[in-house]
N, C-alpha and C positions, 0 to 999 in steps of 0.2 A: 136602164141597163137590163139585159137579159142574157143570162149565160147558161149553157149546159156543158158537163162535163164529158169529154170522150177520152177514148185509148185505143189501143191495140191489145186485144186478149192474146195474152202470151202463148198460149196451148196451139194457137192457129194464125195468129196475125190479124184476125178479122176486128175492122173496125168496131166499138161498141160502145155504147152510152150508157150512164149511170141513170137508172131508174128511181122512183120514188120509194121503191121497194127493198132498194139498196143492191139489187141484182145488175149484173151488167147485160145490157139489152143489145141484138143486132141490129135493131130498127131506131131510128131516132125520135119516131112519133110518141114514146111512151118515156121520153127522157125527163128526169128532174129538173125544172127550170128554176135557176136562181133568178131573183128579180130584185136583189138588193145585194148590197157588198157583203153583210154578215152572211146571207145564204151562199153567195160565190166562195167565201174563206170556207164554209163548211164542206162545200162540193170538192175544194182543193184538199183538205184535210183527206176527205174520204179517198181522193185519188192516189195520195201518197200513202196511205195505208194499204192500197190495193196494190200499190208498186211494190212496198216493202213485203208484202207478202207473196210476191211473184206471181200475181193473177194477171196483171196488165202491164205494160210498158207506153211509152210516149203519150203521158197523161197531159191533157192541155183543156183550159178553159176558154170555150168559145164562144163568140157572139151569135145569137140567135133573133130573130124575130118571130111574132106570130101572123100567119097570113091563113085566114078561112079557117081558123081553129088548129092549123098545123103548125109545126115548128120547122123554119126556113133558117137554114144557118145563110150569116151575111157573106161570108167568104167563100169563093169559088172552090177552093179546094177542099172545104167541108162541105160544100153542098156533093162534090164528087165523091167524098168519103161515105156520105149519107147514101147515096145511089147507086155506086157501083160504077164501074168502067164506062167509058163516055165513047167506046168506038164499037161495042158489041151489045147491042139489045137483048140477045139471047142469051146472055150471062149476066151473072151477077144479080143484084138486087132487083135491078130492073127488068128483068126476066118475069119476075114475079109479079109486077105492077099490072095492076087492070084497071084502064081507065073507066072514069064514070060513064055511064051509056047517057046518051042524049034523050031525053025525055020528050 
């Protein structure tokens, strides 16, 4: 079981993930991974606290996997939220993506 906590930032609606430093991050790469039920419960409580403080909305624990050292959301919906719109590669987070150069 591996989960991360995601939400939408209330101020601008951007998809965010809770990091190990307690900050809401715009990139899933540094999200805090819960690897057991107690850790997932702690993430859930942190999300409820942030929701009650009007920082984020739509909090959810999502299932993830690690692939080549990177966090990979299991559900397609969450992969789209992590990378941005699927139809315009020049907009959203994918516009900033730089593929590794072939060596």
